[in-house]
Residue frames as a rotation matrix with the C-alpha (Angstrom) as fourth column:
MET 1
0.821 0.555 -0.136 95.87
0.497 -0.577 0.648 171.01
0.282 -0.599 -0.749 40.37
ARG 2
0.178 -0.813 -0.554 99.39
0.751 -0.252 0.611 171.81
-0.636 -0.525 0.566 41.09
ALA 3
-0.596 -0.407 0.692 99.77
0.792 -0.440 0.423 173.67
0.133 0.800 0.585 37.73
MET 4
0.317 0.795 0.518 96.49
0.519 -0.602 0.607 175.69
0.794 0.077 -0.603 38.47
GLN 5
0.812 -0.006 -0.584 97.87
0.554 -0.309 0.773 176.59
-0.185 -0.951 -0.248 41.96
MET 6
-0.235 -0.970 -0.069 101.24
0.834 -0.237 0.498 177.65
-0.499 0.060 0.864 40.63
CYS 7
-0.369 0.159 0.916 99.51
0.705 -0.594 0.387 179.97
0.605 0.789 0.107 38.14
LEU 8
0.654 0.751 0.091 97.50
0.432 -0.470 0.770 181.51
0.621 -0.464 -0.631 40.88
ASP 9
0.616 -0.453 -0.644 100.49
0.647 -0.176 0.742 181.96
-0.450 -0.874 0.184 43.11
LYS 10
-0.325 -0.945 0.034 102.76
0.711 -0.220 0.668 183.45
-0.624 0.241 0.743 40.46
THR 11
-0.778 0.148 0.611 100.47
0.459 -0.530 0.713 185.44
0.429 0.835 0.344 38.36
ASN 12
-0.874 0.474 0.109 97.38
-0.462 -0.736 -0.496 187.65
-0.155 -0.483 0.862 38.71
GLY 13
0.097 0.986 0.138 94.94
-0.887 0.149 -0.437 184.98
-0.451 -0.080 0.889 37.78
LEU 14
-0.667 -0.293 0.685 94.03
-0.069 0.940 0.334 181.75
-0.742 0.175 -0.647 36.02
MET 15
-0.048 0.569 -0.821 92.74
-0.939 -0.306 -0.157 181.38
-0.341 0.764 0.548 32.56
ILE 16
-0.316 0.028 0.949 91.23
-0.028 0.999 -0.039 178.07
-0.949 -0.039 -0.314 31.44
PHE 17
-0.397 0.111 -0.911 91.22
-0.911 -0.169 0.377 177.11
-0.112 0.979 0.168 27.82
ASP 18
-0.517 0.239 -0.822 89.28
-0.355 0.814 0.460 174.21
0.779 0.530 -0.336 26.26
LEU 19
-0.392 0.564 0.727 86.55
-0.917 -0.178 -0.357 174.04
-0.072 -0.806 0.587 28.80
VAL 20
0.429 0.613 -0.664 85.30
-0.729 0.669 0.147 170.90
0.534 0.421 0.733 27.12
HIS 21
-0.282 -0.669 -0.687 87.99
-0.014 0.719 -0.694 168.94
0.959 -0.186 -0.213 29.13
ILE 22
-0.890 0.036 0.455 86.81
-0.453 -0.196 -0.870 170.25
0.058 -0.980 0.190 32.39
VAL 23
0.080 0.997 0.011 83.15
-0.994 0.081 -0.075 169.23
-0.075 -0.005 0.997 31.42
GLN 24
0.424 0.152 -0.893 84.00
-0.539 0.835 -0.114 165.83
0.728 0.529 0.436 29.99
ARG 25
-0.307 -0.645 -0.700 86.20
0.186 0.680 -0.709 164.88
0.933 -0.348 -0.089 32.90
ASN 26
0.686 0.715 -0.131 84.06
0.322 -0.138 0.936 166.46
0.652 -0.685 -0.326 35.62
TRP 27
-0.278 -0.920 -0.277 86.99
0.786 -0.052 -0.616 168.43
0.552 -0.388 0.738 37.06
TRP 28
0.345 0.515 0.785 84.80
0.002 -0.836 0.548 171.05
0.939 -0.188 -0.290 38.73
ASP 29
0.937 0.051 -0.345 85.87
0.335 0.149 0.930 169.91
0.099 -0.988 0.123 42.24
ALA 30
0.112 -0.991 -0.071 89.53
0.982 0.100 0.159 170.31
-0.150 -0.087 0.985 41.49
ILE 31
-0.363 -0.109 0.926 88.93
0.391 -0.919 0.044 173.89
0.846 0.378 0.376 40.14
GLN 32
0.663 0.605 0.440 86.85
-0.102 -0.510 0.854 174.73
0.741 -0.612 -0.276 43.21
GLN 33
0.758 -0.423 -0.496 89.54
0.641 0.339 0.689 173.39
-0.124 -0.840 0.528 45.57
VAL 34
-0.225 -0.894 0.387 92.21
0.959 -0.275 -0.076 175.56
0.174 0.354 0.919 43.90
THR 35
-0.444 0.103 0.890 90.20
0.294 -0.922 0.253 178.68
0.847 0.374 0.379 43.56
GLY 36
-0.892 0.196 -0.408 88.10
0.419 0.014 -0.908 178.38
-0.172 -0.980 -0.095 46.66
LYS 37
-0.588 0.715 -0.378 85.07
-0.717 -0.677 -0.165 179.39
-0.374 0.174 0.911 44.71
């Protein structure tokens, strides 16, 4: 989550590659916490 937050803080957005890891590990809540969406 810290890496995602740093990307959002220092750049204009966040791009997620290899969505399969998000799905397999059920990281949707972590992404929602960082993005607020």
